C-alpha positions, 0 to 999 in steps of 0.5 A: 346856297340855300334851297329856299328860293327854289323850294318856294317856286317848286311849291307854287308849281306843286300846288297848281291843279293842272287838270281843272279847265274851269279855273282857266275859263274863269280867268281867260282875260288875265291869263292872256295878259300874263302870257303876253307879259311873259313873252315880252319879258322873255324877249327882252332877256333873250335880246340881252343875252344873245338867246334869240334862237331859244325864245320864247320858252327857254331856260334863261339861267343857261345864258346868264350863268350855266353853272347855276343849278337847282338843288338836287332834292328840289329838282327830283320832286319837280321832275315827278310833277313834270313827267305828266305835263305837256307840252315840252315847252311847259316843262322847260319853263317850269324847270327854268323858273325854279332854276331862275330863283336859285340864280337870283339868290347868288347873282345880285348884279342882274340887270336892274332894267330887266324884270323878273322873266318867269313871274307872269308865267307862274301867275298864269299857271296858278290861274288855270294851269298850262297851255298848248302851242300850235298855230296859236297859243291856246290857254284853255279858253282863249287863244292868242297869236305868238307873233315874233320876238321883236314885236313882243319885246316892243309891246306895252308892258303889263306890270300890275300883277296883284291878284285883286287887279287880275281878278277885276279884269276877269269876267264873262264875255268881251269887255271894252274899257273907257276912261272918264276924262275932263279938265284935270283928269287926263287919260292916264289919270282919269276920273274913273273907268267904265266898261261895256261887257258883252256876254256870249249870249249877246247880253250887254252890261255897263259897269263902273269900277267904284270906290267899293273896289268892284264893278257895279252897274252904271248908266253912264254910257247909256246916258252919254249916248242920249246926250245927258252926260257932260263928262267925256270918255275915251276908249282905253286898253285892258292894261290901262284899266289895270293901272287905274284899278291897282292905283285906286286899290292902293289909294283906298287900302294903303296896300303897295 
């Protein structure tokens, strides 16, 4: 068994600045979505392999194939990193993500309907470090409820994990998203999307995601409120907005 997959994941963890809270604050929206997606995926794997009591922060490889191990040299280097990190559940899942990469190399028969459990969590760490687990999950800038395993397993999937998409969801303040709809442009395939973003100081910004692949100021919502727009809109979720952003990016850049 090659140590390359495990080394790749370990190197990603080693490259993270676990002490820079400013990065986490810049990525509060995407980090929350990524954590929720990890919780969903971990719940699906827990249900599939009888690991419900171990959910949410656990070593899934232990339940799939307990004989799979992390290459010793990689494991030793990883422990040097983890000795200063908290909480314990973070150390558990970092070890688990590295071990999982080793398991995937030797197991080509993993259930195709179950997505990679640790990739959302790795991306979340790369966008601002760790978390704290108390009554809520504290992601250094945003807190989200843990909820129970069943509700996480049935939550809407967030599968648009491209960095450009994640970056487009991060902005100061709270954002409400809308899809512009009309005949031939339903909610799942709208003419475009806009958002109203309210900063902490109360300032409001209306923005449209344009063919320039960035958010730009728009008068659409203000004009609509004044009765000057014929194109209708409907409120959508961040996940739906992410799907549109990634689809438009792929269409205009040819990336997939």
